[in-house]
VOGU-212053 format. One record per residue: residue in three letters; x, y, z of N, C-alpha, C, O, CB in turn. Coordinates in steps of 0.2 Angstrom, whole numbers, plus 5000, padded with zeros to 4 digits. Glycine has a CB too. Example, Ala and Ser with C-alpha at 12.3 -4.5 7.8 and 13.67 -1.06 7.14 Angstrom:
! VOGU-212053
ala506649725039506249785039506649845039507149835042505749785045/ser506449895035506849955036506450005039506750065040507049975029/
***
This chain:
! VOGU-212053
unk499750405036499250415031498950345030499250295031499550445025/unk498350345028497950285027498050255020497750285015497250295028/unk498550215019498750185012498450115012498550075016499450185011/unk497950105007497650035007497649995001497349955000496950045009/unk498050014996498149984990498149914990498549884994498650014986/unk497749874987497749804987497749774979497349814975497149774991/unk498049724978497949694971497449634971497549584974498649664968/unk496849654969496249604971496149614978495749644981496449534968/unk496649584981496849604988497549624988497949594990496649544994/unk497649684985498349704984498749714990498549744995498449774979/unk499449694990499849694996500449724995500749734990499949624998/unk500749745001501449775001501749735007501449705011501349845003/unk502449735007502749705012503449735013503749765008502849635011/unk503749725019504449725020504849775021505449775018504649685015/unk504749825025505249875027505549865034505249855039504949955027/unk506249855034506649845040507049905042506849955040507049785039/unk507549895046507849955049508149995043508349975038508449935053/unk508150065044508350115039509050105038509450105043508150185041/unk509250095032509950095030510150145025509750195025510150025027/unk510750135021510950185017510350195011510050145009511550175013/unk510250255009509750265004510050294998510550324998509150315007/unk509750274992509950294986509550364984508950364984509750244980/unk509950414984509750484983509850504975510350484973510050534987/unk509350544973509450564966510050614965510250644970508750594963/unk510250624959510850674958510650744961511150774963510950674950/unk510050764960509950834962510050834970510350894972509250854960/unk509850784973509950794981510750784982510950824987509550734984/unk511050744978511750734980512150804978512650824982512050684976/unk511950834973512250904971512150954977512451004977512050924965/unk511650944981511450994985511951004991511951054995510750984988/unk512350954992512850954997512750905002512250885004512851025000/unk513350885005513250825010512850845016512450805019513950815013/unk512850905018512450925024511650925023511350895027512551005026/unk511450945017510750935015510550865014510050845016510550975009/unk511050825011510850755010510750715017510350675018511450715006/unk511250735022511250705029510550725032510250685036511850725033/unk510350785031509750815034509150775032508750755035509650885033/unk509150765025508550725022508550655025508050635027508650725014/unk509150625025509150555028508950555035508550505037509850525027/unk509150605039508950605046508150615046507850585050509250655050/unk507850655042507150675042506750615040506250595043507050735038/unk507050575035506650515033506650465038506150435039506950495026/unk507250455041507250405047506750425052506350385055507950405050/unk506750485054506250515059505550505057505050485061506350585061/unk505350515050504750505048504450435048503950415050504650535041/unk504950385045504750315045504650295052504250245053505250275041/unk505050315057504950295064504350315067503950285070505550315068/unk504150385065503550415068502950375065502450365069503550485067/unk502950355059502350325056502350245057501950215054502450335048/unk502850225060502950155062502950105056502550065055502350135067/unk503350125051503350095045503450015045503249975042503750125040/unk503950005050504049935051503449895052503349845049504549925058/unk503049915057502449885058501949885053501549835051502049905065/unk501849935049501449945043501549895038501149855036501450015040/unk502149885037502349845031502349765034502349725029503049855028/unk502449755040502449685042501649665042501549605040502649685050/unk501249705043500549695042500349675034500049635033500049745044/unk500649725030500549715023500849645021500649615016500849775019/unk501449625024501749565022501249505024501249455020502449555026/unk500949515029500449465031499849455026499649405024500149475038/unk499649515024499149515018499449485012499049455009498949595017/unk500049495011500349465005500349385005500249355000501049485004/unk500449355011500349285012499649265011499549215008500649265019/unk499149305013498449285012498349285004498049245002498049335015/unk498649335001498549344994498849284990498549254985498749404991/unk499449264992499749204989499349144990499249104985500449194992/unk498949134995498549074996497949084992497749034989498249075004/unk497649144991497149154986497349134979496949104975496849224986/unk497949154977498149144970498249064969498049034964498849174969/unk498549034974498548964974497948924973497848884969498948934980/unk497448944977496748914977496348924970496048884968496348934983/unk496548984967496149004961496548974955496148954950496049074961/unk497148974955497548964949497848894948497848864943498149014949/unk497948864954498248794954498048754960498548744964499048794953/unk497448744962497248714968497548644969497548604964496448714968/unk497748634975498048574977498748564975499048514976497648524974/unk499048614972499748614970500148664974499848704978499848624963/unk500748664973501148724976501548704983502148694983500748784977/unk501048694988501348674994501848714997501848774996501548604994/unk502348685000502948725003503348764998503548815000503348675007/unk503348744992503748774987503448844985503748894985503748734980/unk502748844985502348904983502448954989502549014988501648894982/unk502348924995502448975001503049005001503149065003502248935007/unk503648965000504248995000504349044995504749094996504848934999/unk504049034989504149084984503749144985504049204984503749054977/unk503249144988502849204991503249244996503349304996502149184993/unk503549205001503949235006504549275003504749325005504249185011/unk504849244998505449274994505249334991505649384991505749224989/unk504649334987504449394984504349454988504449504987503849374980/unk504049434995503949485000504549495004504449515010503349475003/unk505149485002505749485006505849555009505849605005506349475002/unk505849565016505849625019506449675017506349735016505849615026/unk507049645017507649685015507549715008507749765007508249635015/unk507349675003507249694997506749754996506749804993507049644992/unk506149745000505649795000505949865004505749915001505049775004/unk506349855009506649905012507049955007506950015007507049885018/unk507449915003507849954998507449994993507550044992508349904995/unk506949954990506549994985506150044987506050094984506149934981/unk505850034993505350084996505750144998505550204996505050055002/unk506250135002506650195004506950234999507050294999507150175009/unk507250194993507550234988507050274984507250334983507850184983/unk506450254983505950294980505650344984505550404982505350244977/unk505550334990505350384995505850444995505650504995505150355002/unk506450424996507050474996507050514990507150574990507750444997/unk506950484984506950514978506350564977506450624975506950474972/unk505750544979505150594979505250654984505050704982504550554981/unk505550644990505550694995506150734994506150794997505450665002/unk506650714990507250754990507150824986507450864987507850714986/unk506650824982506450884978505850924982505650964979506250864971/unk505750904988505150934992505450954998505350925003504550884992/unk505851004999506151025005505751035011505151065010506651085004/unk505851005016505451015022504850975023504550975029505251085022/unk504650935018504150895019504250835024503850825028503950865012/unk504750805024504950745028504950775035504650735040505550715026/unk505250825036505250855043504650875046504450855052505750915043/unk504250905042503550935044503150875045502750875050503250975039/unk503150825041502750765042502950725048502550695052502750715036/unk503650715049503850685055503650715062503450685067504650685055/unk503650785062503350825067502650805069502450795075503450895066/unk502250805064501550795065501450725068501050715073501150795058/unk501750675064501650605067501950585073501750535076501850555061/unk502450625075502750615082502350655087502550645093503450635082/unk501850695086501450725091501050675094500950625092501050785087/unk500650695099500250655103499650635099499450575098499950695109/unk499350675095498850665090499050615085498750565083498550725087/unk499650635082499950585077500050515079499950475075500550615074/unk500350515085500450445087499850405088499850345087500850445094/unk499350435091498750405092498450385085498150325085498250455095/unk498450425080498150405074498550345071498250295068498250465069/unk499250345071499550285068499450225072499350175069500350305069/unk499350225079499250175082498550145081498450085080499250185090/unk498050185079497350165078497350135071497050085069496850225078/unk497750165066497750135059498050065059497850025056498150185055/unk498650055063498949995064498449935067498349885064499549995068/unk498149965072497649915075497049895071496849835071497349945082/unk496849945067496249925062496549875057496149835055495949985059/unk497149895054497349855049497549785051497349735047498049885046/unk497749775057497849705060497149665060497149605059498249705066/unk496749705063496049675064495749655058495449595058495549725068/unk495849685052495449675046495849615043495549595037495449735042/unk496349585045496649525043496149465044496149415041497349505046/unk495749475049495249425051494549435047494249485048495049425059/unk494349385043493749395039493149415043492749455041493649335034/unk493149385049492549395053492449465055491949505055492549355059/unk493049495057493049565059492949615053492649665054493749585063/unk493249595047493149635041492349635040492149695038493549605035/unk492049585040491349585039490949625044490449665043491049515039/unk491149625051490849665056490949735055490449775055491149645063/unk491549755052491749825051491249845045491049905045492449835049/unk491149805040490749825034490049835036489749885034490749765029/unk489749795041489049805043489049865047488549905047488849745047/unk489549885051489549945055489550005051489250055053490149945060/unk489950005046489950055041489250065038489050125037490450055036/unk488950015036488250015033487750045037487350085035488049945030/unk487850025044487450055049487550135049487050175050487550025056/unk488150155049488350225049487950265043487750315044489050235049/unk488050235037487650255031486950265032486650315031487850215025/unk486650205035485950205036485650265041485150285040485650135038/unk486050275046485950325051486150395049486050445053486150305057/unk486550395043486850465041487250495047487150555049486250515039/unk487650455049488150475055488550535053488750545048488650415057/unk488550585058488950645057489650635055489950675051488950695063/unk489950575057490650565055490750545048491350555045490850505060/unk490250525044490250505037490550565033491050555029489650485035/unk490350625034490550675030491350695031491650705027490150745031/unk491550685037492250695039492650645036493250655033492350695047/unk492450575036492850525032492850535025493350525022492450455034/unk492350565022492250575015492750635013493150625008491550595012/unk492750685017493250735016493950715016494450735012493150795021/unk494150665021494750645022494950605016495550605013494850605028/unk494550555014494650515008494850555002495250544998494150465007/unk494450615001494450654995495150694995495450694990493850704995/unk495350725001495950765001496550724999497050744997495950805007/unk496550655002497050615001497050574994497450534993497150565007/unk496450584991496350544984496350474985496650434981496850574979/unk496150444990496250374992495950324987496250274985495950364999/unk495350344985494950304980495350294973495550244971494250324979/unk495450354970495850354964496550334964496750294959495850424961/unk496950344969497550324969497650254970498050214968497950364975/unk497150224974497150154975496950114969497150064968496750134981/unk496450144966496250114959496750114954496950054951495650144957/unk497150164953497650164948498250124951498550084946497950244948/unk498350124957498950074959498750004958499149964956499050084967/unk498149984959497849914958497949894951498149844949497149904961/unk497649944946497749934939498449924937498549884933497349984935/unk498849964939499549964937499849894939500249854935500050014940/unk499649874945499949804948499649744944499949694942499749794955/unk498949754942498649704938498949694931499049634929497949714937/unk499149754928499549754922500149714923500349674918499649824919/unk500549734928501149694929501049624930501549584928501549734936/unk500549604933500449534934500349494928500649444927499749524939/unk499949524923499949494916500549494913500749444910499449544912/unk500949544914501649544911502049484914502449454910502049614912/unk502049474920502349424923502049354921502449304920502249424931/unk501449344920501149284917501449274910501549214908500349284917/unk501449324906501749314899502449294899502649254895501649384896/unk502849324904503549314904503649234906504149204905503949354908/unk503149214910503249144912502949094907502949034909502849134919/unk502649114902502449074896501749054897501549004893502849014896/unk501349074902500649054903500149074898499649054897500449074910/unk500349134894499849164890500049144882499649164878499949234890/unk500549104882500649074875500849124870500749104864500049034873/unk501049184871501149234866500649254863500649294858501649204862/unk499949244865499349264861499149324864498649354861498849204862/unk499349354869499149414872499649474872500149464875498849404880/unk499549524868499949574867499849624873499449614877499849614860/unk500349674874500249714879499649764878499349784883500949764880/unk499449774872498849814871498249774873497749794876498749824863/unk498249704872497749664875497749664882497149664885497849594872/unk498349664885498349664893498049724895497649724900499049654895/unk498249784892497949844895497249854894496849874898498249904891/unk496949824888496249824887495949784893495349804895496049794880/unk496249724894495949684900495949714906495449714910496349614900/unk496449744908496549784914496049834915495749844920497249804915/unk495949874910495549934910494749904911494349944913495549974904/unk494649844908493949824909493849804916493249794918493949754904/unk494349794920494249784927494149844932494049834938494849744930/unk494149904929494149964933493549964937493649984943494250024928/unk492949954935492349954939492449914945492249934951491749944935/unk492649844944492649804949493249814954493149814960492849734946/unk493749844952494349864956494149924960494249924966494949884952/unk493749974957493450024961493050004967493050024972493150074956/unk492549954965492049934970492449894975492249904981491549884966/unk492949854974493349824979493649874983493749864990493849774976/unk493949924980494349974984493850004989494050014995494650024980/unk493250024987492850064991492550014997492450035002492250094987/unk492449954995492149905000492649895005492349885011491949834996/unk493249905004493749895010493949955013493949955019494349855007/unk493950015009494150075012493750105017493950125023494250125006/unk493050105016492650145020492550105027492550145032491950145017/unk492450045027492450005034493150015037493150025044492349935033/unk493650015034494350025037494350095040494550105046494950015032/unk494150145036494250215039493750225045493950255050494050265034/unk493150195045492650205050492950165056492950195062492050175048/unk493250105055493550065061494150105064494150115070493649995059/unk494550125060495250155062495050215066495350235071495650165057/unk494650265063494550335066494050345071493850395073494550375061/unk493650285072493050295077493250315084492850355086492750225077/unk493850295086494050325093494250395093494350425098494550285096/unk494450425087494650495087494050545088493550535086494950515080/unk494250595092493750655093493750685087494150685082494050695099/unk493250725086493150775080493750815079493950825074492450815080/unk493950845085494550885084495150855082495550875078494750915091/unk495250785084495850755082495850735074496350735071495950685086/unk495250715072495150695065495250765061495450755055494450665064/unk495050815063495050885060495850895059496050925054494650935063/unk496250885065496950895064497250855059497750885055497250885071/unk497050795058497350755053497050775046497450775041497050675054/unk496450805045496250835039496650895037496850905032495450845040/unk496750935042497150995041497850985039498151015034497151035047/unk498150935042498850915040498850885032499250905028499150855044/unk498350845031498250815024498150875019498350865013497650765024/unk497750925021497650985016498251025015498251065011497051025019/unk498751025020499351065019499751045014499750985012499751065026/unk500251095011500651075006501151015008501250965004501151125004/unk501351005014501750955016501350885016501650835014502050965023/unk500750895018500350835018500150805012500150745010499650845022/unk500050855007499950825000500550794997500450744993499650884996/unk501150834998501750804995501950734998502150694994502350854996/unk501750725005501950665008501450615005501750555003501850665015/unk500850625004500350575001500550554995500550494993499650615001/unk500750594990501050574983501650534984501750484980501150644979/unk502150554988502750524989502650454991502950404989503250564993/unk502250444996502050374999501750334994501950274993501650385005/unk501250354990500950314985501450294980501450234977500350354982/unk501950344978502450324973502850274975503050224972502850384971/unk503050274982503550224985503250164985503550114983503750254991/unk502650154987502250094988502150064981502250004980501650104992/unk501950104976501850084969502450044966502349994963501650134965/unk503050074968503650034966503649964968503849924964504250074968/unk503449954974503449884977502949844974502949784972503449884984/unk502349874974501749844971501849814964501749754963501149884971/unk502149854960502249834953502749774952502649724949502449894948/unk503249784956503749724956503549664959503549604956504449744960/unk503149664965502849614968502349574963502349514962502549634974/unk501949614960501449584956501749554950501449494948500949644954/unk502249584947502549554941502849484943502749434939503049604938/unk503149484949503549424951503049364953503149304951503949434957/unk502449384956501949344957501649314951501449254950501349374961/unk501549354946501249334939501749284936501449224934501149394935/unk502349294936502849244933502849184937502849124934503549274933/unk502849184944502849124948502249084947502249024947502949144955/unk501649114946501049084945501049044938500848994938500449134945/unk501349084933501349054927501748984927501548934924501649104922/unk502348994930502748934930502448874934502448814933503448944934/unk502048894940501748844944501148804940501048744940501448874950/unk500748844936500248824932500448774927500148724926499848874929/unk501048784924501348744919501748684922502048644918501748784915/unk501848684929502148624932502948634932503248584932501948564929/unk503148694931503848704930504148724937503748744941504048754925/unk504848714938505148744944505148814944505248854939505848714944/unk504948844950504948914951505648944952505649004953504448934957/
***
Protein backbone atom coordinates (compact mmCIF):
# COMPACT_ATOMS: atom_id res chain seq x y z
CA UNK A 1 0.00 0.00 0.00
CA UNK A 2 1.10 3.60 -0.51
CA UNK A 3 1.94 4.94 2.94
CA UNK A 4 3.39 8.43 2.79
CA UNK A 5 2.95 10.00 6.20
CA UNK A 6 5.61 12.63 6.89
CA UNK A 7 6.20 15.02 9.89
CA UNK A 8 6.67 18.27 8.03
CA UNK A 9 8.56 15.71 6.12
CA UNK A 10 7.34 13.00 8.51
CA UNK A 11 9.46 9.92 8.58
CA UNK A 12 9.51 6.28 9.52
CA UNK A 13 12.35 3.89 9.93
CA UNK A 14 13.71 0.59 10.79
CA UNK A 15 12.12 -2.82 10.30
CA UNK A 16 14.65 -5.66 10.22
CA UNK A 17 14.22 -9.43 10.17
CA UNK A 18 10.98 -10.74 11.60
CA UNK A 19 11.44 -11.96 15.14
CA UNK A 20 9.07 -12.88 18.01
CA UNK A 21 5.96 -10.72 18.03
CA UNK A 22 3.93 -9.46 20.95
CA UNK A 23 0.39 -10.75 20.49
CA UNK A 24 -2.68 -9.47 22.36
CA UNK A 25 -4.42 -11.66 24.91
CA UNK A 26 -7.28 -12.43 22.58
CA UNK A 27 -4.89 -13.92 20.02
CA UNK A 28 -3.04 -15.90 22.67
CA UNK A 29 -6.30 -17.35 23.94
CA UNK A 30 -7.14 -18.51 20.44
CA UNK A 31 -4.61 -21.32 20.73
CA UNK A 32 -1.04 -21.98 19.73
CA UNK A 33 -2.01 -23.12 16.25
CA UNK A 34 -3.82 -19.90 15.40
CA UNK A 35 -1.05 -17.76 16.87
CA UNK A 36 1.54 -19.64 14.81
CA UNK A 37 -0.58 -19.21 11.69
CA UNK A 38 -0.89 -15.47 12.31
CA UNK A 39 2.86 -15.13 12.81
CA UNK A 40 3.52 -17.05 9.59
CA UNK A 41 1.01 -14.94 7.65
CA UNK A 42 2.50 -11.71 8.98
CA UNK A 43 5.98 -12.82 7.99
CA UNK A 44 4.73 -13.68 4.50
CA UNK A 45 2.95 -10.32 4.28
CA UNK A 46 5.93 -8.21 5.29
CA UNK A 47 8.18 -10.16 2.94
CA UNK A 48 5.76 -9.71 0.05
CA UNK A 49 5.47 -5.97 0.76
CA UNK A 50 9.28 -5.72 1.09
CA UNK A 51 8.93 -3.90 4.38
CA UNK A 52 12.70 -4.14 4.94
CA UNK A 53 13.27 -1.90 1.93
CA UNK A 54 10.28 0.36 2.62
CA UNK A 55 11.53 1.24 6.07
CA UNK A 56 15.14 1.59 4.95
CA UNK A 57 13.96 4.33 2.61
CA UNK A 58 11.96 5.93 5.38
CA UNK A 59 15.04 5.82 7.59
CA UNK A 60 16.91 7.78 4.93
CA UNK A 61 14.05 10.29 4.94
CA UNK A 62 14.51 10.48 8.70
CA UNK A 63 18.15 11.44 8.30
CA UNK A 64 17.09 14.21 5.93
CA UNK A 65 14.50 15.43 8.42
CA UNK A 66 17.12 15.46 11.17
CA UNK A 67 19.26 17.75 9.02
CA UNK A 68 16.27 20.05 8.45
CA UNK A 69 15.64 20.25 12.19
CA UNK A 70 19.29 21.08 12.81
CA UNK A 71 19.34 23.82 10.19
CA UNK A 72 16.08 25.37 11.41
CA UNK A 73 16.41 24.98 15.19
CA UNK A 74 20.14 25.17 15.97
CA UNK A 75 22.11 26.03 12.80
CA UNK A 76 25.82 25.43 13.01
CA UNK A 77 25.51 23.19 16.07
CA UNK A 78 25.04 19.51 16.70
CA UNK A 79 27.53 17.99 14.33
CA UNK A 80 28.31 14.32 14.85
CA UNK A 81 26.46 14.25 18.16
CA UNK A 82 23.17 15.23 16.53
CA UNK A 83 23.65 12.80 13.67
CA UNK A 84 24.28 10.00 16.17
CA UNK A 85 21.15 11.00 18.08
CA UNK A 86 18.98 10.88 14.96
CA UNK A 87 20.46 7.49 14.06
CA UNK A 88 19.66 6.19 17.54
CA UNK A 89 16.09 7.45 17.39
CA UNK A 90 15.62 5.63 14.08
CA UNK A 91 17.18 2.43 15.42
CA UNK A 92 16.04 -0.44 13.14
CA UNK A 93 15.74 -3.06 15.87
CA UNK A 94 13.56 -0.80 17.97
CA UNK A 95 11.36 0.11 15.01
CA UNK A 96 11.03 -3.57 14.15
CA UNK A 97 9.77 -4.36 17.62
CA UNK A 98 7.19 -1.58 17.90
CA UNK A 99 5.95 -1.90 14.32
CA UNK A 100 5.47 -5.67 14.35
CA UNK A 101 3.90 -5.66 17.80
CA UNK A 102 1.26 -3.13 16.73
CA UNK A 103 0.65 -4.76 13.36
CA UNK A 104 0.20 -8.15 15.03
CA UNK A 105 -2.22 -6.65 17.53
CA UNK A 106 -4.30 -4.99 14.81
CA UNK A 107 -4.48 -8.06 12.56
CA UNK A 108 -4.96 -10.63 15.34
CA UNK A 109 -8.62 -9.63 15.52
CA UNK A 110 -9.01 -9.60 11.72
CA UNK A 111 -8.81 -13.29 10.71
CA UNK A 112 -7.60 -13.94 7.20
CA UNK A 113 -6.49 -10.39 6.42
CA UNK A 114 -2.75 -11.03 6.59
CA UNK A 115 -3.07 -14.15 4.46
CA UNK A 116 -5.23 -12.49 1.81
CA UNK A 117 -2.97 -9.45 1.65
CA UNK A 118 0.15 -11.61 1.39
CA UNK A 119 -1.43 -13.50 -1.51
CA UNK A 120 -2.15 -10.26 -3.38
CA UNK A 121 1.28 -8.71 -2.89
CA UNK A 122 3.04 -11.97 -3.73
CA UNK A 123 1.20 -12.15 -7.07
CA UNK A 124 2.82 -10.92 -10.27
CA UNK A 125 0.81 -7.70 -10.18
CA UNK A 126 1.45 -7.21 -6.46
CA UNK A 127 5.20 -7.66 -6.86
CA UNK A 128 5.25 -5.14 -9.69
CA UNK A 129 3.31 -2.62 -7.61
CA UNK A 130 5.60 -2.92 -4.61
CA UNK A 131 8.68 -2.60 -6.82
CA UNK A 132 7.34 0.58 -8.42
CA UNK A 133 6.40 2.09 -5.06
CA UNK A 134 9.90 1.47 -3.74
CA UNK A 135 11.52 2.84 -6.88
CA UNK A 136 9.45 6.03 -6.71
CA UNK A 137 10.08 6.48 -3.01
CA UNK A 138 13.84 6.19 -3.49
CA UNK A 139 13.74 8.59 -6.42
CA UNK A 140 11.88 11.24 -4.44
CA UNK A 141 14.72 11.43 -1.94
CA UNK A 142 16.36 13.57 -4.64
CA UNK A 143 14.87 17.12 -4.57
CA UNK A 144 15.47 17.51 -8.30
CA UNK A 145 13.47 14.39 -9.10
CA UNK A 146 10.77 15.44 -6.63
CA UNK A 147 10.39 18.77 -8.44
CA UNK A 148 10.31 17.00 -11.81
CA UNK A 149 7.60 14.66 -10.54
CA UNK A 150 5.59 17.64 -9.29
CA UNK A 151 5.77 19.34 -12.67
CA UNK A 152 4.79 16.09 -14.40
CA UNK A 153 1.71 15.83 -12.20
CA UNK A 154 0.79 19.45 -12.88
CA UNK A 155 0.97 18.64 -16.59
CA UNK A 156 -1.35 15.66 -16.02
CA UNK A 157 -3.82 18.00 -14.35
CA UNK A 158 -3.56 20.61 -17.10
CA UNK A 159 -4.19 17.98 -19.75
CA UNK A 160 -6.89 16.26 -17.68
CA UNK A 161 -5.15 12.92 -18.05
CA UNK A 162 -7.47 9.89 -17.85
CA UNK A 163 -5.16 8.43 -15.17
CA UNK A 164 -6.05 11.27 -12.77
CA UNK A 165 -9.46 9.88 -11.87
CA UNK A 166 -8.00 6.46 -11.16
CA UNK A 167 -5.39 7.99 -8.83
CA UNK A 168 -8.07 10.00 -7.04
CA UNK A 169 -10.21 6.92 -6.53
CA UNK A 170 -7.21 5.04 -5.18
CA UNK A 171 -6.34 7.82 -2.74
CA UNK A 172 -9.96 8.06 -1.62
CA UNK A 173 -10.52 4.36 -0.94
CA UNK A 174 -7.29 4.22 1.06
CA UNK A 175 -8.10 7.52 2.80
CA UNK A 176 -4.54 8.60 2.09
CA UNK A 177 -5.00 12.33 2.59
CA UNK A 178 -6.96 12.21 5.85
CA UNK A 179 -4.91 9.42 7.41
CA UNK A 180 -1.66 11.16 6.56
CA UNK A 181 -2.92 14.49 7.88
CA UNK A 182 -4.05 12.95 11.16
CA UNK A 183 -0.80 11.03 11.49
CA UNK A 184 1.23 14.20 10.93
CA UNK A 185 -0.84 16.17 13.45
CA UNK A 186 -0.43 13.42 16.04
CA UNK A 187 3.31 13.41 15.43
CA UNK A 188 3.54 17.20 15.62
CA UNK A 189 1.74 17.12 18.99
CA UNK A 190 4.22 14.51 20.19
CA UNK A 191 7.07 16.77 19.03
CA UNK A 192 5.75 19.60 21.21
CA UNK A 193 5.46 17.18 24.12
CA UNK A 194 9.08 16.20 23.57
CA UNK A 195 10.17 19.83 23.43
CA UNK A 196 8.34 20.49 26.69
CA UNK A 197 9.90 17.48 28.42
CA UNK A 198 13.30 18.77 27.32
CA UNK A 199 12.63 22.14 28.95
CA UNK A 200 12.58 24.22 25.77
CA UNK A 201 9.08 25.62 26.32
CA UNK A 202 9.77 26.89 29.81
CA UNK A 203 6.61 25.38 31.22
CA UNK A 204 4.61 28.14 29.57
CA UNK A 205 2.81 25.95 27.04
CA UNK A 206 0.08 23.65 28.33
CA UNK A 207 -1.06 20.56 26.44
CA UNK A 208 -4.18 22.53 25.52
CA UNK A 209 -1.95 25.21 24.02
CA UNK A 210 -0.01 22.53 22.15
CA UNK A 211 -3.20 21.05 20.72
CA UNK A 212 -4.38 24.48 19.65
CA UNK A 213 -1.06 25.15 17.93
CA UNK A 214 -1.11 21.76 16.21
CA UNK A 215 -4.66 22.20 14.92
CA UNK A 216 -3.71 25.62 13.58
CA UNK A 217 -1.25 23.79 11.32
CA UNK A 218 -3.88 21.52 9.75
CA UNK A 219 -4.26 23.46 6.51
CA UNK A 220 -0.51 23.63 5.93
CA UNK A 221 -0.09 19.95 6.83
CA UNK A 222 -2.86 19.04 4.39
CA UNK A 223 -1.29 21.11 1.63
CA UNK A 224 2.11 19.53 2.26
CA UNK A 225 0.60 16.05 2.22
CA UNK A 226 -1.15 16.64 -1.09
CA UNK A 227 1.88 18.34 -2.63
CA UNK A 228 3.91 15.19 -1.99
CA UNK A 229 1.24 12.52 -2.41
CA UNK A 230 -0.05 13.25 -5.90
CA UNK A 231 3.34 13.44 -7.65
CA UNK A 232 4.35 10.28 -5.80
CA UNK A 233 1.27 8.35 -6.91
CA UNK A 234 1.62 9.57 -10.49
CA UNK A 235 5.30 8.64 -10.60
CA UNK A 236 4.91 5.26 -8.91
CA UNK A 237 1.93 3.99 -10.88
CA UNK A 238 2.66 5.50 -14.29
CA UNK A 239 4.10 2.18 -15.59
CA UNK A 240 1.01 0.22 -14.48
CA UNK A 241 -1.59 -0.68 -17.07
CA UNK A 242 -5.17 0.35 -16.40
CA UNK A 243 -5.94 -3.28 -15.60
CA UNK A 244 -3.12 -3.53 -13.07
CA UNK A 245 -4.11 -0.31 -11.33
CA UNK A 246 -7.72 -1.50 -11.24
CA UNK A 247 -6.58 -4.75 -9.61
CA UNK A 248 -4.91 -2.67 -6.88
CA UNK A 249 -8.06 -0.59 -6.55
CA UNK A 250 -10.20 -3.71 -6.23
CA UNK A 251 -7.97 -5.15 -3.52
CA UNK A 252 -8.04 -1.82 -1.67
CA UNK A 253 -11.86 -1.83 -1.80
CA UNK A 254 -12.09 -5.38 -0.42
CA UNK A 255 -12.60 -6.00 3.31
CA UNK A 256 -9.05 -7.38 3.56
CA UNK A 257 -7.63 -4.33 1.79
CA UNK A 258 -9.47 -1.89 4.04
CA UNK A 259 -8.47 -3.76 7.20
CA UNK A 260 -4.85 -3.94 6.09
CA UNK A 261 -4.82 -0.23 5.32
CA UNK A 262 -6.06 0.64 8.81
CA UNK A 263 -3.64 -1.78 10.46
CA UNK A 264 -0.62 -0.42 8.61
CA UNK A 265 -1.46 3.18 9.44
CA UNK A 266 -1.90 2.22 13.11
CA UNK A 267 1.42 0.36 13.16
CA UNK A 268 3.28 3.19 11.48
CA UNK A 269 1.64 5.77 13.75
CA UNK A 270 3.05 4.00 16.80
CA UNK A 271 6.52 4.64 15.43
CA UNK A 272 5.78 8.17 14.19
CA UNK A 273 4.63 9.34 17.60
CA UNK A 274 7.57 7.83 19.46
CA UNK A 275 10.09 9.16 16.94
CA UNK A 276 8.60 12.64 16.96
CA UNK A 277 8.49 12.85 20.75
CA UNK A 278 12.14 11.80 21.01
CA UNK A 279 13.18 14.20 18.27
CA UNK A 280 11.38 17.00 20.12
CA UNK A 281 13.18 16.26 23.36
CA UNK A 282 16.56 15.92 21.65
CA UNK A 283 15.98 19.21 19.82
CA UNK A 284 15.10 20.95 23.08
CA UNK A 285 18.27 19.75 24.76
CA UNK A 286 20.42 20.74 21.79
CA UNK A 287 18.87 24.23 21.61
CA UNK A 288 19.70 24.72 25.29
CA UNK A 289 23.24 23.43 24.86
CA UNK A 290 22.71 20.38 27.05
CA UNK A 291 24.01 16.86 26.49
CA UNK A 292 21.51 14.75 24.56
